C-alpha positions as CSV (number, residue, x, y, z in Angstrom):
1,M,0.0,0.0,0.2
2,N,1.2,3.1,-0.7
3,Q,1.5,6.0,1.6
4,K,-1.5,8.4,-0.3
5,R,-3.3,5.9,-0.1
6,D,-2.0,4.9,4.1
7,Y,-3.4,8.9,4.3
8,D,-6.4,7.9,2.9
9,I,-7.8,5.6,4.1
10,K,-6.9,7.9,8.0
11,V,-8.1,11.0,6.9
12,K,-11.7,8.6,6.0
13,A,-11.7,6.8,8.9
14,V,-11.2,9.6,11.7
15,E,-14.3,11.2,9.0
16,E,-16.3,8.4,10.0
17,F,-15.5,8.5,13.5
18,F,-15.9,12.8,13.6
19,E,-19.2,11.8,11.7
20,G,-20.3,9.6,14.7
21,S,-18.9,5.5,14.3
22,S,-17.7,4.2,16.7
23,T,-14.0,2.8,16.9
24,E,-15.2,-1.3,16.8
25,E,-16.6,-0.3,13.7
26,L,-13.6,1.4,12.6
27,A,-11.6,-1.5,12.6
28,L,-13.1,-3.5,11.5
29,S,-14.2,-1.4,8.2
30,Y,-10.5,-1.2,7.6
31,N,-9.1,-3.8,9.0
32,V,-6.7,-2.4,12.2
33,S,-7.5,-2.2,15.5
34,D,-9.5,0.4,18.3
35,R,-7.0,1.6,19.7
36,T,-4.5,2.4,16.2
37,I,-8.5,4.8,15.0
38,R,-8.2,5.9,18.2
39,R,-4.1,7.2,17.6
40,W,-5.3,8.5,14.3
41,V,-7.8,10.7,16.2
42,E,-5.9,11.9,18.5
43,K,-3.0,13.0,16.2
44,V,-5.7,15.1,14.1
45,E,-7.2,16.6,17.5
46,M,-3.8,17.3,18.5
47,D,-2.3,18.4,15.1
48,G,-5.0,18.2,11.8
49,F,-5.2,15.6,9.2
50,E,-1.5,16.7,8.2
51,A,-0.1,14.8,11.4
52,L,-1.6,11.6,9.6
53,H,0.8,11.5,6.6
54,D,4.1,9.1,7.7
55,A,6.6,10.7,8.5
56,R,9.0,7.5,9.2
57,G,12.7,8.3,7.4
58,K,11.9,12.0,6.2
59,N,15.1,12.6,8.8
60,G,17.3,11.6,5.4
61,R,18.8,9.0,7.3
62,K,18.4,5.8,7.1
63,P,16.5,3.9,11.0
64,S,19.1,1.4,10.3
65,D,22.3,4.1,10.5
66,E,21.7,5.6,13.7
67,K,21.8,1.5,14.9
68,D,25.4,1.4,13.3
69,A,26.5,4.7,14.6
70,L,25.8,3.5,18.6
71,I,27.3,0.6,17.9
72,E,30.5,1.9,16.4
73,L,30.6,4.4,19.7
74,Q,29.5,1.1,22.1
75,K,33.0,-0.8,20.0
76,A,34.9,2.7,21.0
77,E,34.2,2.7,24.6
78,I,35.4,-0.8,24.9
79,L,38.4,-0.7,23.3
80,L,39.8,2.6,25.3
81,L,37.8,1.3,29.1
82,K,40.2,-2.5,28.1
83,K,42.9,0.0,28.1
84,L,42.5,1.6,30.7
85,L,42.1,-1.7,32.2
86,D,45.4,-3.2,30.6
87,L,46.8,0.5,32.1
88,K,45.8,0.0,35.9
89,R,46.8,-4.0,35.8
90,G,50.1,-2.2,34.8
91,C,50.7,-4.2,31.6
């Protein structure tokens, strides 16, 4: 499913909620949980319909880039701690 279609479905579901449909009815109709419907409604109430756009990956980095950077930092910390331990032991 593409992002435009996802957005359109979310908007339609939230509009139906505002027209009186229950979250349970909408969850069955759109094959999502009622919690998901409530989250969509909360987003719209807080920030308007634009908040329903999928913003994942919009910061220019792949999600794995951040993980890779963290792993490299942890490797450097381990090496530093090993060197400090060696110094303390007098090696």
